PDB file as gemmi writes it, atoms N, CA and C in Angstrom:
CRYST1    1.000    1.000    1.000  90.00  90.00  90.00 P 1                      
ATOM      1  N   MET A   1     143.992 110.268 167.785  1.00  0.00           N  
ATOM      2  CA  MET A   1     143.995 110.623 166.375  1.00  0.00           C  
ATOM      3  C   MET A   1     143.406 112.021 166.230  1.00  0.00           C  
ATOM      4  N   THR A   2     144.079 112.874 165.461  1.00  0.00           N  
ATOM      5  CA  THR A   2     143.601 114.236 165.282  1.00  0.00           C  
ATOM      6  C   THR A   2     142.508 114.271 164.229  1.00  0.00           C  
ATOM      7  N   ASN A   3     141.796 115.409 164.172  1.00  0.00           N  
ATOM      8  CA  ASN A   3     140.764 115.578 163.151  1.00  0.00           C  
ATOM      9  C   ASN A   3     141.358 115.474 161.758  1.00  0.00           C  
ATOM     10  N   HIS A   4     142.588 116.016 161.608  1.00  0.00           N  
ATOM     11  CA  HIS A   4     143.229 115.959 160.290  1.00  0.00           C  
ATOM     12  C   HIS A   4     143.493 114.509 159.904  1.00  0.00           C  
ATOM     13  N   ASP A   5     143.992 113.721 160.859  1.00  0.00           N  
ATOM     14  CA  ASP A   5     144.257 112.313 160.574  1.00  0.00           C  
ATOM     15  C   ASP A   5     142.974 111.591 160.186  1.00  0.00           C  
ATOM     16  N   GLN A   6     141.883 111.924 160.878  1.00  0.00           N  
ATOM     17  CA  GLN A   6     140.611 111.271 160.568  1.00  0.00           C  
ATOM     18  C   GLN A   6     140.129 111.653 159.179  1.00  0.00           C  
ATOM     19  N   SER A   7     140.249 112.932 158.818  1.00  0.00           N  
ATOM     20  CA  SER A   7     139.793 113.343 157.495  1.00  0.00           C  
ATOM     21  C   SER A   7     140.682 112.737 156.421  1.00  0.00           C  
ATOM     22  N   ASP A   8     141.996 112.634 156.686  1.00  0.00           N  
ATOM     23  CA  ASP A   8     142.892 111.986 155.724  1.00  0.00           C  
ATOM     24  C   ASP A   8     142.488 110.535 155.515  1.00  0.00           C  
ATOM     25  N   ARG A   9     142.197 109.856 156.601  1.00  0.00           N  
ATOM     26  CA  ARG A   9     141.833 108.448 156.505  1.00  0.00           C  
ATOM     27  C   ARG A   9     140.506 108.290 155.788  1.00  0.00           C  
ATOM     28  N   GLY A  10     139.586 109.219 156.009  1.00  0.00           N  
ATOM     29  CA  GLY A  10     138.293 109.147 155.330  1.00  0.00           C  
ATOM     30  C   GLY A  10     138.444 109.283 153.835  1.00  0.00           C  
ATOM     31  N   ALA A  11     139.228 110.252 153.396  1.00  0.00           N  
ATOM     32  CA  ALA A  11     139.445 110.450 151.960  1.00  0.00           C  
ATOM     33  C   ALA A  11     140.197 109.270 151.375  1.00  0.00           C  
ATOM     34  N   GLU A  12     141.192 108.801 152.115  1.00  0.00           N  
ATOM     35  CA  GLU A  12     141.966 107.670 151.638  1.00  0.00           C  
ATOM     36  C   GLU A  12     141.113 106.414 151.577  1.00  0.00           C  
ATOM     37  N   ALA A  13     140.272 106.224 152.571  1.00  0.00           N  
ATOM     38  CA  ALA A  13     139.405 105.048 152.591  1.00  0.00           C  
ATOM     39  C   ALA A  13     138.475 105.066 151.379  1.00  0.00           C  
ATOM     40  N   GLN A  14     137.983 106.253 151.028  1.00  0.00           N  
ATOM     41  CA  GLN A  14     137.105 106.350 149.866  1.00  0.00           C  
ATOM     42  C   GLN A  14     137.840 105.929 148.607  1.00  0.00           C  
ATOM     43  N   LEU A  15     139.094 106.365 148.475  1.00  0.00           N  
ATOM     44  CA  LEU A  15     139.863 106.017 147.293  1.00  0.00           C  
ATOM     45  C   LEU A  15     140.232 104.535 147.302  1.00  0.00           C  
ATOM     46  N   ASP A  16     140.584 104.007 148.485  1.00  0.00           N  
ATOM     47  CA  ASP A  16     140.998 102.615 148.577  1.00  0.00           C  
ATOM     48  C   ASP A  16     139.840 101.653 148.353  1.00  0.00           C  
ATOM     49  N   GLU A  17     138.612 102.078 148.575  1.00  0.00           N  
ATOM     50  CA  GLU A  17     137.464 101.198 148.425  1.00  0.00           C  
ATOM     51  C   GLU A  17     137.016 101.062 146.979  1.00  0.00           C  
ATOM     52  N   GLY A  18     137.736 101.643 146.065  1.00  0.00           N  
ATOM     53  CA  GLY A  18     137.429 101.475 144.650  1.00  0.00           C  
ATOM     54  C   GLY A  18     136.531 102.539 144.066  1.00  0.00           C  
ATOM     55  N   SER A  19     136.156 103.545 144.843  1.00  0.00           N  
ATOM     56  CA  SER A  19     135.330 104.604 144.276  1.00  0.00           C  
ATOM     57  C   SER A  19     136.192 105.461 143.353  1.00  0.00           C  
ATOM     58  N   ALA A  20     135.554 106.126 142.431  1.00  0.00           N  
ATOM     59  CA  ALA A  20     136.268 106.963 141.472  1.00  0.00           C  
ATOM     60  C   ALA A  20     136.863 108.171 142.184  1.00  0.00           C  
ATOM     61  N   PRO A  21     138.109 108.530 141.869  1.00  0.00           N  
ATOM     62  CA  PRO A  21     138.694 109.718 142.474  1.00  0.00           C  
ATOM     63  C   PRO A  21     138.015 110.963 141.938  1.00  0.00           C  
ATOM     64  N   PRO A  22     138.142 112.087 142.675  1.00  0.00           N  
ATOM     65  CA  PRO A  22     137.558 113.339 142.182  1.00  0.00           C  
ATOM     66  C   PRO A  22     138.097 113.674 140.799  1.00  0.00           C  
ATOM     67  N   LEU A  23     137.328 114.399 140.018  1.00  0.00           N  
ATOM     68  CA  LEU A  23     137.709 114.708 138.638  1.00  0.00           C  
ATOM     69  C   LEU A  23     139.064 115.385 138.525  1.00  0.00           C  
ATOM     70  N   GLU A  24     139.440 116.236 139.496  1.00  0.00           N  
ATOM     71  CA  GLU A  24     140.707 116.943 139.368  1.00  0.00           C  
ATOM     72  C   GLU A  24     141.898 115.991 139.365  1.00  0.00           C  
ATOM     73  N   PHE A  25     141.743 114.780 139.859  1.00  0.00           N  
ATOM     74  CA  PHE A  25     142.829 113.809 139.835  1.00  0.00           C  
ATOM     75  C   PHE A  25     142.919 113.101 138.487  1.00  0.00           C  
ATOM     76  N   ARG A  26     141.976 113.344 137.606  1.00  0.00           N  
ATOM     77  CA  ARG A  26     141.980 112.706 136.299  1.00  0.00           C  
ATOM     78  C   ARG A  26     142.591 113.597 135.228  1.00  0.00           C  
ATOM     79  N   VAL A  27     143.108 114.732 135.614  1.00  0.00           N  
ATOM     80  CA  VAL A  27     143.718 115.658 134.669  1.00  0.00           C  
ATOM     81  C   VAL A  27     144.975 115.006 134.105  1.00  0.00           C  
ATOM     82  N   ARG A  28     145.126 115.060 132.796  1.00  0.00           N  
ATOM     83  CA  ARG A  28     146.308 114.493 132.155  1.00  0.00           C  
ATOM     84  C   ARG A  28     147.305 115.620 131.906  1.00  0.00           C  
ATOM     85  N   PRO A  29     148.587 115.336 132.074  1.00  0.00           N  
ATOM     86  CA  PRO A  29     149.588 116.378 131.823  1.00  0.00           C  
ATOM     87  C   PRO A  29     149.574 116.808 130.365  1.00  0.00           C  
ATOM     88  N   THR A  30     149.882 118.060 130.141  1.00  0.00           N  
ATOM     89  CA  THR A  30     149.906 118.564 128.773  1.00  0.00           C  
ATOM     90  C   THR A  30     151.129 118.032 128.043  1.00  0.00           C  
ATOM     91  N   ALA A  31     151.073 118.032 126.747  1.00  0.00           N  
ATOM     92  CA  ALA A  31     152.207 117.588 125.933  1.00  0.00           C  
ATOM     93  C   ALA A  31     153.407 118.491 126.191  1.00  0.00           C  
ATOM     94  N   VAL A  32     153.152 119.775 126.431  1.00  0.00           N  
ATOM     95  CA  VAL A  32     154.235 120.720 126.690  1.00  0.00           C  
ATOM     96  C   VAL A  32     154.956 120.329 127.976  1.00  0.00           C  
ATOM     97  N   ALA A  33     154.204 119.987 129.021  1.00  0.00           N  
ATOM     98  CA  ALA A  33     154.817 119.625 130.296  1.00  0.00           C  
ATOM     99  C   ALA A  33     155.638 118.358 130.163  1.00  0.00           C  
ATOM    100  N   GLU A  34     155.154 117.404 129.381  1.00  0.00           N  
ATOM    101  CA  GLU A  34     155.886 116.155 129.214  1.00  0.00           C  
ATOM    102  C   GLU A  34     157.222 116.396 128.526  1.00  0.00           C  
ATOM    103  N   LYS A  35     157.273 117.304 127.563  1.00  0.00           N  
ATOM    104  CA  LYS A  35     158.500 117.587 126.828  1.00  0.00           C  
ATOM    105  C   LYS A  35     159.411 118.538 127.594  1.00  0.00           C  
ATOM    106  N   ALA A  36     158.861 119.295 128.538  1.00  0.00           N  
ATOM    107  CA  ALA A  36     159.637 120.298 129.249  1.00  0.00           C  
ATOM    108  C   ALA A  36     160.331 119.741 130.488  1.00  0.00           C  
ATOM    109  N   ALA A  37     160.266 118.437 130.703  1.00  0.00           N  
ATOM    110  CA  ALA A  37     160.902 117.845 131.875  1.00  0.00           C  
ATOM    111  C   ALA A  37     162.398 118.150 131.850  1.00  0.00           C  
ATOM    112  N   PRO A  38     162.932 118.569 133.000  1.00  0.00           N  
ATOM    113  CA  PRO A  38     164.354 118.898 133.036  1.00  0.00           C  
ATOM    114  C   PRO A  38     165.223 117.660 132.820  1.00  0.00           C  
ATOM    115  N   ALA A  39     166.401 117.869 132.212  1.00  0.00           N  
ATOM    116  CA  ALA A  39     167.319 116.766 131.943  1.00  0.00           C  
ATOM    117  C   ALA A  39     167.936 116.251 133.242  1.00  0.00           C  
ATOM    118  N   ARG A  40     168.197 117.143 134.187  1.00  0.00           N  
ATOM    119  CA  ARG A  40     168.788 116.747 135.460  1.00  0.00           C  
ATOM    120  C   ARG A  40     167.711 116.145 136.348  1.00  0.00           C  
ATOM    121  N   ARG A  41     167.945 114.955 136.847  1.00  0.00           N  
ATOM    122  CA  ARG A  41     166.957 114.275 137.688  1.00  0.00           C  
ATOM    123  C   ARG A  41     167.441 114.259 139.123  1.00  0.00           C  
ATOM    124  N   THR A  42     166.489 114.152 140.050  1.00  0.00           N  
ATOM    125  CA  THR A  42     166.815 114.101 141.464  1.00  0.00           C  
ATOM    126  C   THR A  42     165.917 113.078 142.140  1.00  0.00           C  
ATOM    127  N   SER A  43     166.337 112.605 143.275  1.00  0.00           N  
ATOM    128  CA  SER A  43     165.563 111.640 144.049  1.00  0.00           C  
ATOM    129  C   SER A  43     164.685 112.395 145.048  1.00  0.00           C  
ATOM    130  N   VAL A  44     163.462 111.917 145.244  1.00  0.00           N  
ATOM    131  CA  VAL A  44     162.530 112.538 146.175  1.00  0.00           C  
ATOM    132  C   VAL A  44     161.990 111.456 147.106  1.00  0.00           C  
ATOM    133  N   THR A  45     161.940 111.759 148.393  1.00  0.00           N  
ATOM    134  CA  THR A  45     161.404 110.820 149.366  1.00  0.00           C  
ATOM    135  C   THR A  45     160.145 111.416 149.974  1.00  0.00           C  
ATOM    136  N   PHE A  46     159.073 110.627 150.035  1.00  0.00           N  
ATOM    137  CA  PHE A  46     157.835 111.072 150.652  1.00  0.00           C  
ATOM    138  C   PHE A  46     157.090 109.868 151.188  1.00  0.00           C  
ATOM    139  N   TYR A  47     156.094 110.113 152.009  1.00  0.00           N  
ATOM    140  CA  TYR A  47     155.321 109.046 152.615  1.00  0.00           C  
ATOM    141  C   TYR A  47     153.929 108.991 152.008  1.00  0.00           C  
ATOM    142  N   LEU A  48     153.404 107.783 151.875  1.00  0.00           N  
ATOM    143  CA  LEU A  48     152.025 107.581 151.479  1.00  0.00           C  
ATOM    144  C   LEU A  48     151.556 106.288 152.119  1.00  0.00           C  
ATOM    145  N   SER A  49     150.265 106.125 152.173  1.00  0.00           N  
ATOM    146  CA  SER A  49     149.726 104.937 152.826  1.00  0.00           C  
ATOM    147  C   SER A  49     150.057 103.690 152.009  1.00  0.00           C  
ATOM    148  N   GLU A  50     150.129 102.578 152.693  1.00  0.00           N  
ATOM    149  CA  GLU A  50     150.399 101.314 152.022  1.00  0.00           C  
ATOM    150  C   GLU A  50     149.295 100.999 151.011  1.00  0.00           C  
ATOM    151  N   GLY A  51     148.040 101.297 151.386  1.00  0.00           N  
ATOM    152  CA  GLY A  51     146.918 101.047 150.487  1.00  0.00           C  
ATOM    153  C   GLY A  51     147.011 101.839 149.196  1.00  0.00           C  
ATOM    154  N   LEU A  52     147.373 103.119 149.302  1.00  0.00           N  
ATOM    155  CA  LEU A  52     147.518 103.947 148.107  1.00  0.00           C  
ATOM    156  C   LEU A  52     148.692 103.469 147.263  1.00  0.00           C  
ATOM    157  N   ARG A  53     149.798 103.135 147.916  1.00  0.00           N  
ATOM    158  CA  ARG A  53     150.951 102.610 147.179  1.00  0.00           C  
ATOM    159  C   ARG A  53     150.575 101.352 146.405  1.00  0.00           C  
ATOM    160  N   ASN A  54     149.883 100.435 147.071  1.00  0.00           N  
ATOM    161  CA  ASN A  54     149.502  99.182 146.411  1.00  0.00           C  
ATOM    162  C   ASN A  54     148.526  99.423 145.272  1.00  0.00           C  
ATOM    163  N   ARG A  55     147.598 100.355 145.470  1.00  0.00           N  
ATOM    164  CA  ARG A  55     146.634 100.689 144.419  1.00  0.00           C  
ATOM    165  C   ARG A  55     147.340 101.294 143.213  1.00  0.00           C  
ATOM    166  N   ALA A  56     148.277 102.202 143.469  1.00  0.00           N  
ATOM    167  CA  ALA A  56     149.021 102.841 142.380  1.00  0.00           C  
ATOM    168  C   ALA A  56     149.897 101.820 141.653  1.00  0.00           C  
ATOM    169  N   ARG A  57     150.534 100.931 142.387  1.00  0.00           N  
ATOM    170  CA  ARG A  57     151.363  99.899 141.756  1.00  0.00           C  
ATOM    171  C   ARG A  57     150.513  98.981 140.883  1.00  0.00           C  
ATOM    172  N   ALA A  58     149.320  98.637 141.370  1.00  0.00           N  
ATOM    173  CA  ALA A  58     148.424  97.787 140.578  1.00  0.00           C  
ATOM    174  C   ALA A  58     148.002  98.508 139.294  1.00  0.00           C  
ATOM    175  N   ALA A  59     147.703  99.801 139.402  1.00  0.00           N  
ATOM    176  CA  ALA A  59     147.332 100.581 138.215  1.00  0.00           C  
ATOM    177  C   ALA A  59     148.495 100.631 137.227  1.00  0.00           C  
ATOM    178  N   TYR A  60     149.702 100.811 137.749  1.00  0.00           N  
ATOM    179  CA  TYR A  60     150.882 100.840 136.883  1.00  0.00           C  
ATOM    180  C   TYR A  60     151.063  99.499 136.171  1.00  0.00           C  
ATOM    181  N   ARG A  61     151.022  98.429 136.935  1.00  0.00           N  
ATOM    182  CA  ARG A  61     151.214  97.098 136.344  1.00  0.00           C  
ATOM    183  C   ARG A  61     150.146  96.780 135.297  1.00  0.00           C  
ATOM    184  N   SER A  62     148.930  97.235 135.548  1.00  0.00           N  
ATOM    185  CA  SER A  62     147.816  96.917 134.653  1.00  0.00           C  
ATOM    186  C   SER A  62     147.750  97.799 133.417  1.00  0.00           C  
ATOM    187  N   THR A  63     148.375  98.965 133.455  1.00  0.00           N  
ATOM    188  CA  THR A  63     148.190  99.927 132.361  1.00  0.00           C  
ATOM    189  C   THR A  63     149.485 100.478 131.757  1.00  0.00           C  
ATOM    190  N   SER A  64     150.638 100.089 132.266  1.00  0.00           N  
ATOM    191  CA  SER A  64     151.885 100.722 131.827  1.00  0.00           C  
ATOM    192  C   SER A  64     152.135 100.553 130.324  1.00  0.00           C  
ATOM    193  N   PHE A  65     151.738  99.421 129.765  1.00  0.00           N  
ATOM    194  CA  PHE A  65     151.926  99.238 128.327  1.00  0.00           C  
ATOM    195  C   PHE A  65     151.031 100.188 127.535  1.00  0.00           C  
ATOM    196  N   GLU A  66     149.742 100.216 127.885  1.00  0.00           N  
ATOM    197  CA  GLU A  66     148.786 101.071 127.166  1.00  0.00           C  
ATOM    198  C   GLU A  66     149.120 102.554 127.321  1.00  0.00           C  
ATOM    199  N   GLU A  67     149.609 102.928 128.505  1.00  0.00           N  
ATOM    200  CA  GLU A  67     149.945 104.333 128.769  1.00  0.00           C  
ATOM    201  C   GLU A  67     151.368 104.687 128.332  1.00  0.00           C  
ATOM    202  N   GLN A  68     152.100 103.687 127.864  1.00  0.00           N  
ATOM    203  CA  GLN A  68     153.471 103.861 127.402  1.00  0.00           C  
ATOM    204  C   GLN A  68     154.394 104.413 128.494  1.00  0.00           C  
ATOM    205  N   ASP A  69     154.182 103.928 129.721  1.00  0.00           N  
ATOM    206  CA  ASP A  69     155.069 104.295 130.825  1.00  0.00           C  
ATOM    207  C   ASP A  69     156.332 103.456 130.715  1.00  0.00           C  
ATOM    208  N   SER A  70     157.465 104.084 130.648  1.00  0.00           N  
ATOM    209  CA  SER A  70     158.716 103.336 130.560  1.00  0.00           C  
ATOM    210  C   SER A  70     159.140 102.799 131.918  1.00  0.00           C  
ATOM    211  N   SER A  71     158.567 103.375 132.999  1.00  0.00           N  
ATOM    212  CA  SER A  71     158.933 102.948 134.345  1.00  0.00           C  
ATOM    213  C   SER A  71     157.884 103.432 135.351  1.00  0.00           C  
ATOM    214  N   TRP A  72     157.962 102.885 136.565  1.00  0.00           N  
ATOM    215  CA  TRP A  72     157.130 103.325 137.688  1.00  0.00           C  
ATOM    216  C   TRP A  72     157.384 104.812 137.930  1.00  0.00           C  
ATOM    217  N   SER A  73     158.633 105.213 137.856  1.00  0.00           N  
ATOM    218  CA  SER A  73     159.003 106.608 138.067  1.00  0.00           C  
ATOM    219  C   SER A  73     158.312 107.525 137.055  1.00  0.00           C  
ATOM    220  N   GLU A  74     158.209 107.079 135.808  1.00  0.00           N  
ATOM    221  CA  GLU A  74     157.543 107.897 134.795  1.00  0.00           C  
ATOM    222  C   GLU A  74     156.059 108.079 135.131  1.00  0.00           C  
ATOM    223  N   MET A  75     155.403 107.016 135.601  1.00  0.00           N  
ATOM    224  CA  MET A  75     153.995 107.153 135.970  1.00  0.00           C  
ATOM    225  C   MET A  75     153.828 108.151 137.120  1.00  0.00           C  
ATOM    226  N   ILE A  76     154.695 108.071 138.122  1.00  0.00           N  
ATOM    227  CA  ILE A  76     154.626 109.001 139.253  1.00  0.00           C  
ATOM    228  C   ILE A  76     154.880 110.425 138.772  1.00  0.00           C  
ATOM    229  N   ASN A  77     155.814 110.600 137.846  1.00  0.00           N  
ATOM    230  CA  ASN A  77     156.073 111.923 137.274  1.00  0.00           C  
ATOM    231  C   ASN A  77     154.841 112.475 136.567  1.00  0.00           C  
ATOM    232  N   LYS A  78     154.153 111.645 135.801  1.00  0.00           N  
ATOM    233  CA  LYS A  78     152.927 112.077 135.111  1.00  0.00           C  
ATOM    234  C   LYS A  78     151.869 112.532 136.111  1.00  0.00           C  
ATOM    235  N   ALA A  79     151.716 111.771 137.187  1.00  0.00           N  
ATOM    236  CA  ALA A  79     150.727 112.134 138.211  1.00  0.00           C  
ATOM    237  C   ALA A  79     151.089 113.462 138.872  1.00  0.00           C  
ATOM    238  N   LEU A  80     152.353 113.657 139.169  1.00  0.00           N  
ATOM    239  CA  LEU A  80     152.798 114.898 139.803  1.00  0.00           C  
ATOM    240  C   LEU A  80     152.626 116.089 138.862  1.00  0.00           C  
ATOM    241  N   ILE A  81     152.957 115.914 137.605  1.00  0.00           N  
ATOM    242  CA  ILE A  81     152.783 116.992 136.629  1.00  0.00           C  
ATOM    243  C   ILE A  81     151.314 117.391 136.520  1.00  0.00           C  
ATOM    244  N   ALA A  82     150.429 116.401 136.509  1.00  0.00           N  
ATOM    245  CA  ALA A  82     148.993 116.698 136.405  1.00  0.00           C  
ATOM    246  C   ALA A  82     148.525 117.525 137.601  1.00  0.00           C  
ATOM    247  N   GLU A  83     148.978 117.199 138.802  1.00  0.00           N  
ATOM    248  CA  GLU A  83     148.578 117.959 139.992  1.00  0.00           C  
ATOM    249  C   GLU A  83     149.190 119.348 139.992  1.00  0.00           C  
ATOM    250  N   VAL A  84     150.431 119.469 139.595  1.00  0.00           N  
ATOM    251  CA  VAL A  84     151.077 120.786 139.527  1.00  0.00           C  
ATOM    252  C   VAL A  84     150.339 121.672 138.530  1.00  0.00           C  
ATOM    253  N   GLU A  85     150.010 121.126 137.362  1.00  0.00           N  
ATOM    254  CA  GLU A  85     149.288 121.911 136.357  1.00  0.00           C  
ATOM    255  C   GLU A  85     147.892 122.298 136.850  1.00  0.00           C  
ATOM    256  N   ARG A  86     147.243 121.425 137.595  1.00  0.00           N  
ATOM    257  CA  ARG A  86     145.931 121.759 138.153  1.00  0.00           C  
ATOM    258  C   ARG A  86     146.048 122.941 139.106  1.00  0.00           C  
ATOM    259  N   ARG A  87     147.058 122.921 139.964  1.00  0.00           N  
ATOM    260  CA  ARG A  87     147.253 124.016 140.925  1.00  0.00           C  
ATOM    261  C   ARG A  87     147.676 125.303 140.228  1.00  0.00           C  
ATOM    262  N   GLU A  88     148.491 125.210 139.204  1.00  0.00           N  
ATOM    263  CA  GLU A  88     148.859 126.406 138.446  1.00  0.00           C  
ATOM    264  C   GLU A  88     147.622 127.026 137.804  1.00  0.00           C  
ATOM    265  N   ALA A  89     146.752 126.193 137.256  1.00  0.00           N  
ATOM    266  CA  ALA A  89     145.517 126.693 136.640  1.00  0.00           C  
ATOM    267  C   ALA A  89     144.589 127.300 137.693  1.00  0.00           C  
ATOM    268  N   GLU A  90     144.475 126.646 138.827  1.00  0.00           N  
ATOM    269  CA  GLU A  90     143.556 127.085 139.884  1.00  0.00           C  
ATOM    270  C   GLU A  90     144.038 128.337 140.611  1.00  0.00           C  
ATOM    271  N   TYR A  91     145.329 128.424 140.900  1.00  0.00           N  
ATOM    272  CA  TYR A  91     145.838 129.469 141.786  1.00  0.00           C  
ATOM    273  C   TYR A  91     146.790 130.460 141.131  1.00  0.00           C  
ATOM    274  N   ASN A  92     147.197 130.222 139.881  1.00  0.00           N  
ATOM    275  CA  ASN A  92     148.198 131.101 139.281  1.00  0.00           C  
ATOM    276  C   ASN A  92     147.885 131.394 137.808  1.00  0.00           C  
ATOM    277  N   SER A  93     146.603 131.440 137.470  1.00  0.00           N  
ATOM    278  CA  SER A  93     146.149 131.752 136.113  1.00  0.00           C  
ATOM    279  C   SER A  93     146.818 130.883 135.048  1.00  0.00           C  
ATOM    280  N   GLY A  94     147.146 129.651 135.417  1.00  0.00           N  
ATOM    281  CA  GLY A  94     147.757 128.730 134.471  1.00  0.00           C  
ATOM    282  C   GLY A  94     149.244 128.939 134.255  1.00  0.00           C  
ATOM    283  N   GLU A  95     149.812 129.928 134.937  1.00  0.00           N  
ATOM    284  CA  GLU A  95     151.234 130.219 134.803  1.00  0.00           C  
ATOM    285  C   GLU A  95     152.047 129.353 135.756  1.00  0.00           C  
ATOM    286  N   THR A  96     153.281 129.068 135.379  1.00  0.00           N  
ATOM    287  CA  THR A  96     154.189 128.305 136.225  1.00  0.00           C  
ATOM    288  C   THR A  96     154.569 129.132 137.450  1.00  0.00           C  
ATOM    289  N   PHE A  97     154.549 128.514 138.637  1.00  0.00           N  
ATOM    290  CA  PHE A  97     155.028 129.193 139.832  1.00  0.00           C  
ATOM    291  C   PHE A  97     156.544 129.346 139.737  1.00  0.00           C  
ATOM    292  N   THR A  98     157.078 130.342 140.403  1.00  0.00           N  
ATOM    293  CA  THR A  98     158.515 130.558 140.424  1.00  0.00           C  
ATOM    294  C   THR A  98     159.189 129.431 141.203  1.00  0.00           C  
ATOM    295  N   ALA A  99     160.123 128.761 140.570  1.00  0.00           N  
ATOM    296  CA  ALA A  99     160.823 127.637 141.198  1.00  0.00           C  
ATOM    297  C   ALA A  99     161.890 128.136 142.163  1.00  0.00           C  
ATOM    298  N   SER A 100     162.237 127.284 143.118  1.00  0.00           N  
ATOM    299  CA  SER A 100     163.263 127.606 144.099  1.00  0.00           C  
ATOM    300  C   SER A 100     163.964 126.323 144.531  1.00  0.00           C  
ATOM    301  N   GLU A 101     165.243 126.437 144.821  1.00  0.00           N  
ATOM    302  CA  GLU A 101     166.012 125.305 145.350  1.00  0.00           C  
ATOM    303  C   GLU A 101     165.936 125.264 146.875  1.00  0.00           C  
ATOM    304  N   GLU A 102     165.251 126.245 147.480  1.00  0.00           N  
ATOM    305  CA  GLU A 102     165.141 126.302 148.931  1.00  0.00           C  
ATOM    306  C   GLU A 102     164.379 125.083 149.450  1.00  0.00           C  
ATOM    307  N   PRO A 103     164.908 124.420 150.483  1.00  0.00           N  
ATOM    308  CA  PRO A 103     164.217 123.225 151.012  1.00  0.00           C  
ATOM    309  C   PRO A 103     162.842 123.567 151.577  1.00  0.00           C  
ATOM    310  N   LEU A 104     161.930 122.621 151.459  1.00  0.00           N  
ATOM    311  CA  LEU A 104     160.610 122.779 152.064  1.00  0.00           C  
ATOM    312  C   LEU A 104     160.711 122.597 153.563  1.00  0.00           C  
ATOM    313  N   SER A 105     159.789 123.204 154.303  1.00  0.00           N  
ATOM    314  CA  SER A 105     159.758 123.009 155.741  1.00  0.00           C  
ATOM    315  C   SER A 105     159.391 121.574 156.056  1.00  0.00           C  
ATOM    316  N   PRO A 106     160.073 120.953 157.014  1.00  0.00           N  
ATOM    317  CA  PRO A 106     159.722 119.568 157.357  1.00  0.00           C  
ATOM    318  C   PRO A 106     158.418 119.500 158.140  1.00  0.00           C  
ATOM    319  N   GLY A 107     157.735 118.395 158.024  1.00  0.00           N  
ATOM    320  CA  GLY A 107     156.522 118.171 158.805  1.00  0.00           C  
ATOM    321  C   GLY A 107     155.290 118.809 158.217  1.00  0.00           C  
ATOM    322  N   ARG A 108     154.200 118.620 158.916  1.00  0.00           N  
ATOM    323  CA  ARG A 108     152.899 119.129 158.498  1.00  0.00           C  
ATOM    324  C   ARG A 108     152.765 120.597 158.881  1.00  0.00           C  
ATOM    325  N   PRO A 109     152.271 121.446 157.971  1.00  0.00           N  
ATOM    326  CA  PRO A 109     152.077 122.855 158.321  1.00  0.00           C  
ATOM    327  C   PRO A 109     151.071 123.016 159.468  1.00  0.00           C  
ATOM    328  N   ILE A 110     151.294 123.975 160.306  1.00  0.00           N  
ATOM    329  CA  ILE A 110     150.396 124.250 161.425  1.00  0.00           C  
ATOM    330  C   ILE A 110     149.038 124.686 160.878  1.00  0.00           C  
ATOM    331  N   GLY A 111     147.971 124.186 161.465  1.00  0.00           N  
ATOM    332  CA  GLY A 111     146.631 124.580 161.073  1.00  0.00           C  
ATOM    333  C   GLY A 111     145.956 123.594 160.140  1.00  0.00           C  
ATOM    334  N   PHE A 112     146.616 122.527 159.790  1.00  0.00           N  
ATOM    335  CA  PHE A 112     145.998 121.531 158.907  1.00  0.00           C  
ATOM    336  C   PHE A 112     145.517 120.359 159.707  1.00  0.00           C  
TER     337      PHE A 112                                                      
END                                                                             
């Protein structure tokens, strides 16, 4: 197991054990971002731990009515928007990064 794998497991273990996530994960998407969602939708495939998936599904099942999530996909979209907005605020003065249709590099970046 690499150091990166160990640090990933440590952070994941902290989240899976019921501790509160860091504050930056509690950022809610802005009303503007929710309304600015593109009409054209696409499918995205990614990997996550079984524990995180189960935790997220439990949160969705327990709160989807109160949060007015129309679907699991909508909840995942809200989470992604919140992280994108956090990074835009942190690294791009709150401005939207320039979008591209260019595919991302496969695999983990070297040095992580």
